[in-house]
C-alpha positions as CSV (number, residue, x, y, z in Angstrom):
1,M,115.6,141.8,68.5
2,P,117.4,143.0,71.7
3,R,120.2,145.5,71.1
4,S,123.8,144.8,72.0
5,P,124.8,145.6,75.6
6,V,126.0,149.2,76.0
7,R,128.7,148.4,78.5
8,E,131.4,145.8,77.9
9,E,131.8,145.1,81.6
10,H,128.1,144.0,81.9
11,V,127.7,141.8,78.8
12,G,124.5,140.3,80.1
13,V,122.6,143.7,80.4
14,F,120.6,145.0,77.4
15,E,117.6,147.2,76.7
16,A,114.7,145.0,75.9
17,V,112.8,147.6,73.9
18,P,114.8,150.4,72.2
19,D,114.4,153.8,73.8
20,S,112.1,152.4,76.5
21,D,114.5,152.4,79.5
22,L,113.2,148.9,80.1
23,W,116.3,146.7,80.7
24,S,116.8,143.0,81.0
25,I,119.6,140.6,82.0
26,R,120.8,137.5,80.2
27,V,122.4,135.1,82.7
28,T,123.2,131.4,83.2
29,D,122.6,129.3,86.2
30,A,125.0,126.9,87.9
31,D,123.9,124.2,85.4
32,G,124.7,126.4,82.4
33,R,121.0,127.0,81.5
34,R,120.7,130.4,79.8
35,T,117.7,132.7,80.6
36,V,116.5,136.2,80.1
37,R,114.8,138.2,82.9
38,Q,113.2,141.6,82.5
39,V,114.2,143.9,85.4
40,G,113.4,147.6,85.0
41,S,115.7,150.6,84.8
42,Y,119.3,150.3,83.7
43,Q,120.7,150.7,87.2
44,D,118.3,148.0,88.5
45,A,119.4,145.7,85.8
46,I,123.1,146.2,86.6
47,E,122.4,145.5,90.3
48,A,120.4,142.4,89.4
49,Y,123.2,141.2,87.1
50,L,125.8,141.7,89.8
51,D,123.6,140.0,92.4
52,H,123.2,137.0,90.1
53,A,126.9,136.7,89.5
54,A,127.6,136.9,93.3
55,A,124.9,134.4,94.0
56,K,126.5,131.9,91.5
57,R,129.8,132.2,93.4
58,L,128.0,131.6,96.7
59,A,126.0,128.7,95.4
60,A,129.1,127.0,93.9
61,K,127.7,123.7,92.4
62,D,124.2,124.2,93.8
63,S,121.9,124.5,90.8
64,D,119.2,126.4,92.7
65,I,120.6,129.9,93.3
66,R,117.3,131.6,93.8
67,P,117.6,131.7,97.7
68,Y,120.9,133.5,97.4
69,I,119.5,136.0,95.0
70,E,116.5,136.7,97.2
71,M,118.8,137.1,100.2
72,M,120.9,139.7,98.5
73,R,118.1,141.6,96.9
74,G,116.0,142.0,100.0
75,P,112.9,140.4,101.6
76,K,109.8,139.6,99.7
77,L,106.6,141.4,100.5
78,S,105.1,138.3,102.1
79,T,108.0,138.4,104.6
80,L,107.2,142.0,105.6
81,I,103.5,141.1,106.0
82,E,104.4,138.3,108.4
83,L,106.7,140.8,110.3
84,A,103.9,143.4,110.6
85,A,101.4,140.8,111.8
86,E,103.8,139.7,114.5
87,S,104.2,143.3,115.6
88,Y,100.4,143.6,116.0
89,R,100.3,140.4,118.1
90,K,102.6,142.0,120.6
91,K,100.1,144.8,121.3
92,K,97.0,144.8,123.5
93,N,94.2,142.7,121.8
94,G,97.0,141.6,119.5
95,E,95.4,138.6,117.9
96,K,92.3,140.5,117.0
97,K,94.3,143.3,115.5
98,A,96.6,140.9,113.6
99,K,93.6,139.0,112.2
100,R,92.1,142.3,111.0
101,F,95.4,143.4,109.4
102,L,96.0,140.1,107.7
103,G,92.4,140.2,106.3
104,L,93.6,143.3,104.4
105,A,97.2,142.5,103.7
106,N,96.7,138.9,102.4
107,L,94.6,140.2,99.5
108,M,97.9,141.5,98.1
109,L,99.7,138.2,98.2
110,P,98.6,136.8,94.8
111,Q,99.9,140.0,93.0
112,F,102.9,141.0,95.2
113,G,103.6,138.3,97.7
114,K,106.6,136.8,95.9
115,R,108.0,140.1,94.7
116,V,111.0,141.7,96.4
117,A,109.4,144.5,98.5
118,E,111.7,147.3,97.5
119,A,111.3,146.5,93.8
120,I,107.5,147.3,93.9
121,T,106.7,150.9,92.9
122,T,104.2,153.4,94.2
123,M,102.5,153.3,90.7
124,E,102.1,149.5,90.9
125,L,100.5,149.6,94.3
126,E,98.2,152.5,93.4
127,S,97.1,150.7,90.1
128,W,96.3,147.6,92.1
129,L,94.2,149.7,94.5
130,L,92.3,151.2,91.7
131,D,91.7,147.9,90.1
132,Q,90.4,146.3,93.3
133,T,88.2,149.3,94.1
134,D,86.6,149.0,90.6
135,E,86.1,145.2,90.8
136,N,84.9,145.0,94.4
137,G,82.9,148.3,94.7
138,W,85.0,149.5,97.6
139,S,84.0,152.7,99.4
140,P,86.6,155.4,99.9
141,G,87.0,154.3,103.5
142,T,87.7,150.7,102.4
143,R,90.3,151.8,99.9
144,N,92.0,153.9,102.5
145,A,92.1,151.0,104.9
146,Y,94.0,148.9,102.3
147,K,96.4,151.8,101.7
148,S,97.0,152.1,105.4
149,A,97.8,148.4,105.6
150,M,100.4,148.9,102.8
151,V,102.0,151.7,104.7
152,V,102.2,149.6,107.9
153,I,103.8,146.7,105.9
154,Y,106.6,148.8,104.7
155,R,107.0,150.8,107.9
156,E,107.6,147.6,109.8
157,G,110.3,146.6,107.3
158,I,112.0,150.0,107.7
159,D,111.9,149.7,111.5
160,A,113.5,146.3,111.3
161,N,116.3,147.7,109.0
162,L,115.3,145.3,106.2
163,I,114.3,148.0,103.7
164,K,114.9,151.7,103.3
165,K,111.9,153.2,101.6
166,N,108.1,153.2,101.9
167,P,106.4,153.5,98.4
168,A,103.0,153.2,100.0
169,K,103.2,156.6,101.7
170,L,103.0,158.3,98.3
171,I,99.7,156.7,97.3
172,R,96.9,159.3,97.1
173,S,94.0,158.8,99.5
174,A,90.4,158.5,98.4
175,N,89.0,161.6,100.1
176,D,85.3,161.2,99.2
177,A,83.0,159.2,97.0
178,N,82.9,161.9,94.3
179,R,86.7,162.1,93.9
180,R,87.9,163.1,90.4
181,M,88.3,160.2,88.0
182,R,91.6,160.8,86.2
183,Y,91.2,160.3,82.4
184,F,93.3,161.3,79.4
185,S,92.2,164.4,77.6
186,E,92.3,164.3,73.8
187,D,95.3,166.7,73.9
188,E,97.2,164.3,76.2
189,E,96.4,161.4,74.0
190,R,97.8,163.3,71.0
191,R,101.0,164.0,72.9
192,F,101.8,160.5,74.1
193,R,100.6,159.0,70.8
194,K,103.0,161.3,68.8
195,I,106.0,160.0,70.8
196,I,105.0,156.4,70.3
197,I,104.4,156.8,66.6
198,E,107.8,158.5,66.1
199,R,109.5,155.6,67.8
200,A,107.4,153.1,65.8
201,K,108.8,154.5,62.6
202,R,112.4,153.8,63.9
203,F,111.6,150.5,65.7
204,P,108.4,149.1,64.1
205,S,108.9,145.5,65.5
206,D,108.8,146.8,69.1
207,W,106.9,150.1,69.1
208,G,104.2,148.9,66.6
209,E,103.1,146.5,69.3
210,R,103.0,149.3,71.8
211,L,100.6,151.2,69.6
212,A,98.4,148.2,69.4
213,E,98.5,147.8,73.2
214,I,97.3,151.3,73.9
215,D,94.6,151.2,71.2
216,F,93.2,148.0,72.6
217,A,93.2,149.4,76.1
218,L,91.7,152.7,75.1
219,H,88.9,151.3,72.9
220,T,87.8,148.3,75.0
221,G,88.1,149.6,78.6
222,T,89.5,146.2,79.7
223,R,91.5,145.9,82.9
224,K,95.3,145.5,82.6
225,G,95.1,141.9,83.7
226,E,92.3,141.1,81.3
227,Q,94.2,142.6,78.4
228,F,97.6,141.0,79.0
229,G,96.1,137.7,79.9
230,L,94.0,137.5,76.7
231,T,94.7,134.5,74.4
232,W,93.9,134.1,70.7
233,D,91.4,131.3,71.3
234,R,89.2,133.8,73.1
235,V,89.2,136.3,70.3
236,D,86.2,136.5,67.8
237,L,87.2,139.1,65.2
238,D,84.2,138.4,63.0
239,G,81.8,138.8,65.9
240,G,83.6,141.9,67.2
241,K,84.2,140.6,70.7
242,V,86.7,138.8,73.0
243,F,85.8,136.5,75.8
244,L,87.3,137.3,79.2
245,E,87.2,134.2,81.3
246,K,87.7,134.2,85.1
247,T,88.2,137.9,85.5
248,K,89.4,139.2,88.9
249,N,85.9,139.7,90.2
250,G,85.1,136.1,89.5
251,H,82.8,136.7,86.6
252,S,83.3,135.9,82.9
253,R,82.2,138.5,80.3
254,Y,82.7,139.7,76.8
255,A,84.6,142.9,75.8
256,F,83.3,144.5,72.6
257,L,85.5,145.7,69.8
258,N,85.2,148.9,67.8
259,K,87.1,149.5,64.5
260,R,90.2,150.7,66.3
261,A,90.3,147.8,68.7
262,I,89.9,145.4,65.7
263,A,92.7,147.1,63.8
264,A,95.0,146.6,66.8
265,L,94.1,142.9,67.0
266,M,94.6,142.5,63.3
267,F,98.1,143.9,63.6
268,M,98.9,141.5,66.4
269,K,97.2,138.6,64.5
270,E,99.5,139.1,61.6
271,R,102.5,138.9,63.9
272,H,101.1,135.9,65.7
273,D,100.5,134.0,62.4
274,K,104.0,134.7,61.2
275,S,105.6,133.5,64.4
276,G,103.8,130.1,64.3
277,A,102.7,130.4,67.9
278,P,99.9,128.1,69.1
279,K,96.3,129.1,68.9
280,N,96.0,129.7,72.6
281,A,99.1,132.0,72.7
282,L,98.9,135.4,74.4
283,V,97.6,138.2,72.1
284,F,100.2,140.6,73.6
285,P,103.2,138.4,74.2
286,S,105.6,141.0,75.4
287,G,104.2,140.9,78.9
288,S,102.2,143.2,81.2
289,S,105.1,145.5,82.2
290,T,104.2,149.0,81.2
291,Q,107.2,150.8,82.5
292,W,107.9,151.9,78.9
293,F,104.6,153.8,79.0
294,D,105.5,155.5,82.3
295,K,108.5,156.9,80.5
296,V,106.5,158.1,77.6
297,L,104.1,159.9,79.9
298,E,107.0,161.6,81.6
299,E,108.4,162.7,78.3
300,A,105.0,164.0,77.3
301,G,104.7,166.0,80.5
302,I,101.6,164.0,81.7
303,H,101.4,163.4,85.4
304,D,99.1,161.4,87.8
305,A,98.3,158.8,85.2
306,V,98.8,155.1,85.1
307,W,97.8,152.3,82.7
308,Y,94.5,152.0,84.5
309,T,93.8,155.6,83.3
310,F,92.9,154.1,79.9
311,R,89.9,152.3,81.6
312,H,88.7,155.6,83.1
313,T,89.2,157.3,79.7
314,T,87.0,154.7,77.9
315,A,84.2,155.1,80.5
316,S,84.5,158.9,80.6
317,R,84.4,159.3,76.8
318,L,81.4,157.0,76.5
319,V,79.4,159.0,79.0
320,M,80.4,162.3,77.6
321,R,79.3,161.2,74.2
322,G,75.8,160.3,75.3
323,V,76.0,156.5,75.9
324,H,73.5,155.4,78.5
325,I,75.0,154.7,81.9
326,A,73.6,151.1,81.9
327,L,75.3,150.4,78.6
328,V,78.6,151.8,79.9
329,R,78.3,149.4,82.9
330,K,77.9,146.5,80.5
331,I,80.9,147.6,78.4
332,L,83.1,148.0,81.4
333,G,81.9,144.8,83.2
334,H,81.1,146.6,86.4
335,R,79.4,144.3,89.0
336,T,77.2,147.1,90.2
337,L,75.7,150.2,88.6
338,R,77.1,152.2,91.5
339,M,80.6,151.8,90.2
340,T,79.5,153.2,86.8
341,F,77.7,156.2,88.4
342,R,81.0,157.6,89.3
343,Y,81.2,158.9,85.7
344,A,77.6,160.2,85.6
345,H,78.6,163.8,86.3
346,L,80.5,163.9,83.0
347,A,77.2,163.6,81.2
348,A,76.1,167.1,82.3
349,G,75.9,168.6,78.7
350,H,74.1,165.6,77.4
351,L,71.6,165.7,80.3
352,L,71.0,169.4,79.7
353,D,70.1,168.7,76.1
354,S,67.7,166.0,77.3
355,V,65.8,168.2,79.8
356,E,65.5,170.9,77.1
357,K,63.3,168.5,75.2
358,I,60.4,168.9,77.6
359,V,60.0,172.6,76.8
360,P,56.8,173.0,74.8
361,A,57.4,174.0,71.2
362,R,54.5,176.4,70.9
363,R,53.4,177.3,74.5
364,P,54.7,180.8,75.4
365,F,57.1,181.3,78.4
366,F,56.1,183.3,81.5
367,G,56.0,187.0,80.7
368,E,55.7,186.5,77.0
């Protein structure tokens, strides 16, 4: 259950998950309908709460106050994309340049188009790039082209005095095809898991679910959207698999469950059954926001990692423990083997053991 608000002057602001720094607002619209909206940090929640209150005053008896809130909180990303495209049209060969730009920028619309531009973080943008690179087999040059489009979108918003910051500038570029794949070391996993376990002892109803989320991510290699869009009617615990329908790359596939992943699902299944939720309810009903995990990583002193790092960790550990690269591809659901070969260098020790097997057992070496 949400804790009581910590400030009397903001009675609609509360911490959704204890000790997570993930705050929500509880507000009513002009018709008196009560709703809860997850926001982010405490300061963001305060600002959103005040914006909502001001919007209600502006809207008076108008039941649809959303336009007022959007006006006060800043432009959506879709607005900035249109602005940037118009800027390209004013240049030499403008229509051609605008068309090329929109071919990149419009791919962002399903994920970010309706979001307030300044509320989108660098980590969210970079995670989206990693996800798309994986699913579509992008080259480093293609990934950098999308990053450049993001930078342009925010730059045009700043030039027009609509926004003040450009989170896309902090995204790391893909310098070459053999760039380092960031994965969690076993020591890093112990550090962030220790923090979560300690909080789960104090707040089991909330942080117990967090443990299940990270175990499922780490032991299945599913993408973030696949994990948090999974419903119970797609889970086959007896068969040790879950069916992922209409993944982002347009292909359905199975994700396979080891003992840790099954244990995580059993924990969530018990909660689901007690709640009386329908059979097609979400397996992880708290939503896909992982800001709580970002705070845990910061506390654990772990940098340059995002939720997507779990997928890299799954792949890296499979390869380092001798699983054939073709099987790793099947487990991760890569469309091409080229995507999986990014992890091949991690199998160096296993490959050395393999080539050693061709040394004759009885034939002497040179000089012997």
